[in-house]
N, C-alpha and C positions, 0 to 999 in steps of 0.2 A: 345780577345787580339788585341790591336791596332798596326798596322804596323808603324814602325818608320824608314823608309828607309833612310832619310837624316842623321839621327843620326847613323844608321848602317854604312853608307859609311864613315862618319867622324871618327867613331870608328876604322874602318879597316885601314884608312889612318894613324891615329895616332899610332895604334899598329905596323903597318909596319914601320913607321918612327922611332919608338923606336928600332925596330929590326935592322934597317939599322945603326942607331947610335951605338948600342951596338956592332955590328960586324965590324964597320969601313969600310964599302964598298965604292967603288968609284962611286959616284953619277953621274959622267959624262960619264961612260962607261957601256953599256949594256952587255958587254962580260967580262967573267973572274971573276966577283964578286962572292963571296961565302957568303951566308947569312944563319943564323940559325933561324928556326921558334921557337917562344915562346910557341906554343901549342904542339909541339912534340919535346922533348928535344934531342939535338944533331942531328937534321935532317938538313943536308946541302941543301941549294938551290943553285944549280949551274947555275947562269944566263949565257946567251950567246946563240949563234946559231942564228936561224932565228928570225928576229925582229918583224915580224907580222905573227901570226897564224890565220888560218881560220877554223871555226868549224860550225856545223849545226845540227839541230835536235830538240829534245824535247822542246816544249814551256813551259812545266812544270818547267823546271829548269832555265828559262830565268832570273828571278830576282836573283837567286843564282849566275849565271854566271856573272851578272853585278858586284856583290860584289867580286867575285873571280878576275875579271879583275882589279878592283881597287887595290886589295892587290898585284896582280902580278906586276902592273906598279909601285907600291911603292917599292916593293922588288927588281925589276929589271928595273931601269929607262931606258926609250927609247924603250920599247917593247909595243906590243898591241896584242889583240885578237879580231877578228870580229866574232860575233856569230849570226847566222840567226836562229830564233826560228820557223822553217818551219814545225815542227812536227817530231815525231820519224821515221815515214816511210821514209820521205825525207832524214833525217839524215843518216839512214842506206844505202839508195840507193846511196847517193852522196859520202859517205865515201867509199863504195865499188867501186864506179866509179873513185876514186882518185881525186875528186873535192875539198875535204876538208882534213885537217890534222887529225881530229878525229870527230866522230859522237856522238851525244847525243841521247839516246833512253831509253824510260821507260820500254822496254822489252829487254831481252838479245837476241843476234842473234839466229835465229832459225837454228837448225842443218839441214844441207842439202844445199839448194841453197844459203841461206844467208851466212853461214859459208864458203862455197866453194868460193863464190865471194870475201869475205873478205880475204881469204888466197891468192887468185890470186892478189888482190890489194897490199897485204903485201909481194910480191915477194916470194910466196909459204910458207910463215910463218903464223901461226895462229894469228887471232885477239883475243884480250882479252876484256872481259866485266868487267869494273871496276866501282863498285857502289860508286859514289861520292856524290850524293845528295839524301837525304831521304825526301820525301814530303808526308804528309797526304793528302788523297783525301776526300774532303768534299762532303756530300750530301747536296747541297745548294738549298734553296727554297725561295719562296716569297708567303706568304699567309697572307692576312690581319687578324690580331687578333691572329695569331698562332706564338708564339715565342719560345716555348720549345718542339718542336716535337721530339718524340722518334720513331725510326724505328728499326726493326731487318733485317737480311739479307733476310729472306724469304719474308717479306712484300715488301722490296725494290725491290727484283727480280720481284714480281708480278706487282709493279708499272711500272717498266721499260720494262715489256713485254706486258703491256696493260691489264692484268688480273684485276688489281685494277684501276678503272677509276675515282673515286670520292674521295675527301678529307675526307668525313665522312663515308667511307667504314668501315664495321665492323672490318676488320683486322687492320686498323689504329687506330680505336677507342679503340680496346682492349689493345693497347700498351700505350695509352695516358690518361687513367683514366677518370677523369671528365672534361678534356679539351673540349672546344667548338670547334668543327670542322665544317667548312662550307659545305653546299651541293653545291660544286663547282667542275667542271671538273678539272682533273689533266692535266697540259700541260707539257709533257716530252720534254726536250731539250737535244740533244745528239751531240757529235762531228761528223761532217760530213766528216772530213779529216781522214786519217790514223793516229791513235793516240795510243801511248803506255799507256796513261791514260785509254782509252777505254778498251784495252786489260787487264790491271790490274783490272779494275772495274768488267769486266765480269768474270774474273778468281775468284775474291773474291765472286761474287754471285754464281758461280758454286760450289765452295768449301763449302761455309757457308749457301747458301740460296736455293739450289736445282735448280739453273738456268739451263735450258736445251737448250738454244738458241745457245750455243757455245761461244768461245772466239775469240781472234784475234784483230787486230788493227782497224777493221771496226765494228761499232755498229750493233748488230744483233737482237735487241729487236723487230724490226718491228713496232714500234710505235713512234709518236712524230715528232719533227721538228729538222733538223740538222743545226748546225752552225759551222763555221770553227774556229779552234784553241780554246785555253783555254779562251782567252779574249772574243771571240765571244759567247760562251755558257753562260759565267757569265753575260755579258751585256744583253743578251736576257732574262735571268731569272729575272734580276733586273728591267726589263720593263714590265713584265707580271705577274699580280696577279693570283696565282694558279699554277705557273710554278715550275719545279724541274729539277735539273741536277746533274751530278757528275763532279767535277772540283777541281783542286788543291787548297789547303787551302789559299794560298796567293791571288789567283784570287777571291775567295769567299769573303775574307776580303776587297780587293780593291773595290768590287762592293756592299759591305754592305749587302750581302745575309745572311739570317738566315741559321744556320747549324744544321742539325738533330743530335741528340745524337744516339748512336748505342748501342743496347742491344744484347749482344752475349750469354746471359744466366745467367750472374752474375750481372745484373742491368745495367741501362742506363749509358753510358760513354760519357762525353763531350769531344770534340776534343780540346786538349791542347798539348803543347810541351811535357809535362810530360806523358800524357796518350799514345801518339804516341811513345815516347821513350821507354815506358814499353813494347809495342808490339815489337819494333825493337830488344830489348834484347833477345827475343825468336827466332829470325831468324837464320837459318842455311845456310851454304854455300854448294851447291851441285856441283859446278864447280871444276875442277882439277887444282892443281898448282896455278898459278897466274891468271887463268881465274875465276874470283870471282862471278860466277852466284849464285844468292840466291835461296833458297828453300822458296818461299813466302807462300806456303801452310801452313807452320808452324806458320805464322802470321795470315793468313786469317781464319784458323780454330780454332784459340785460343779462349778459354773461360775464360781466366785469368781475374780476377776482376781488374777493373781500366785500362785495356788495350784497346786502340782504334785500331781496326784491319785493317781498310781500309786505306792502304797507298801504295805508290809505291817507288821504288828505281830507280833513273835515272842513267844509266850506261854511262860512257864515253867509246866509242868503239875505241880501239887503236891497232896499229900493235905491236905485241910482238917484231918483228924484221922487217926490210925492209924499214925503213925510211932512208933518207940521214942523214948525221951526224948533220947538222945544225938543221933540223926539229926535230930529236930525242932529241937533247939537249933542245930545246925550249919547246917541249911537256912535257918533264920530269920536267922542271922548273915550268911551269904553273900548272901541276897537283900536284906537291909537295906543292906549295904555297896554292892551292885550298884546299888541304887536311889538312892543318895546320892552318896558320893565317887566311885563307879565311873562315874557319868555324865559326869564333868568333861571328859573328852577324847574323847567319842564322835564329835563332829563331825569331828575330824581323821582318824577311821577310817572315815568314810562313813556314819555313822548320825545320827539326830536325837535329842538329849537329851530325856528325859521332860518334857513340859509339867508345870507345877506341880500342876495339878488331878489329873492321872493319878498323879503321884508321891505325893500325899497319900492317894489311894484305895488305891494299891498298898501303901504302908507300913501302912495300917490292916489290910489283908488279911494281910500278912506277920506282923504282930503276933499275929493270931488263929490262926495255924497251931499245931496241938498234936499 
């Protein structure tokens, strides 16, 4: 699938312009306008409040946030959001420290120190984890002459723990039929910074592949070379013949990496918006009320035919209550636009648009922010 980011942005602007025209909003005033999203019927976007929001966190959602900001500015003229893609760990820390209005994380807040610090930041109110961006994680690689690699979770776990060291290892050959695999060392590239992508990848390997190294935002495979952020690992693999990494789909596409198909027991599945969407359809929510924490084990362990199981959800971490009135209004406006018109072009940027069931739950939570 080819990324068409310029077209995506133009499409978002055009859609939002139609939205504004249909609703008769005042284009000269960022406060007080009420717009209705074309992607979610009768959902008002109450523009106003703080004119510049600050957010930080997951680099996995950076390209999605760029699209959301375009839609937000079109729906609510005169506003802006500055997003620093510093990684999930930094996003959580700086949200909890009150340095940003919301954080982006590829893992929900951990019960204990993280949730307690978040509640303190939110004036003794709980923070909510709101899944806004679904992004498949690609097993991206570069191996001369190998274009249609198939892996399963067990073999992927063995590669990223150093148990499988060569591209022509029998475990890889068994999954790839008559394909010619080179007698070449495997160069593992992993995220050196704290990363929700790393956490999700290791959780997937644990659930589906027998990974025993543990999970968390730090890579624990004990092998390979670390690079910072999604762009760093993707660029490194693109420059090394024999390299492999885990990285968000959009970054694998940007760097023209080959992407392994995944066999969960029902045949090899190529990463597409459709195959990832099929996996998302099986996800369950384990959080309570408007804290929409997902039970991703239901995806990772799925053996459904045609479903691509390796994906992550990026959460926007927000205060349920505790914002000042201007910040609360702006955060709600941004998230409402992001969850509706902002979803329109995500597939072109390597993401999977929100399934309707999640969109409805998300909008209910956003409305309740105070």
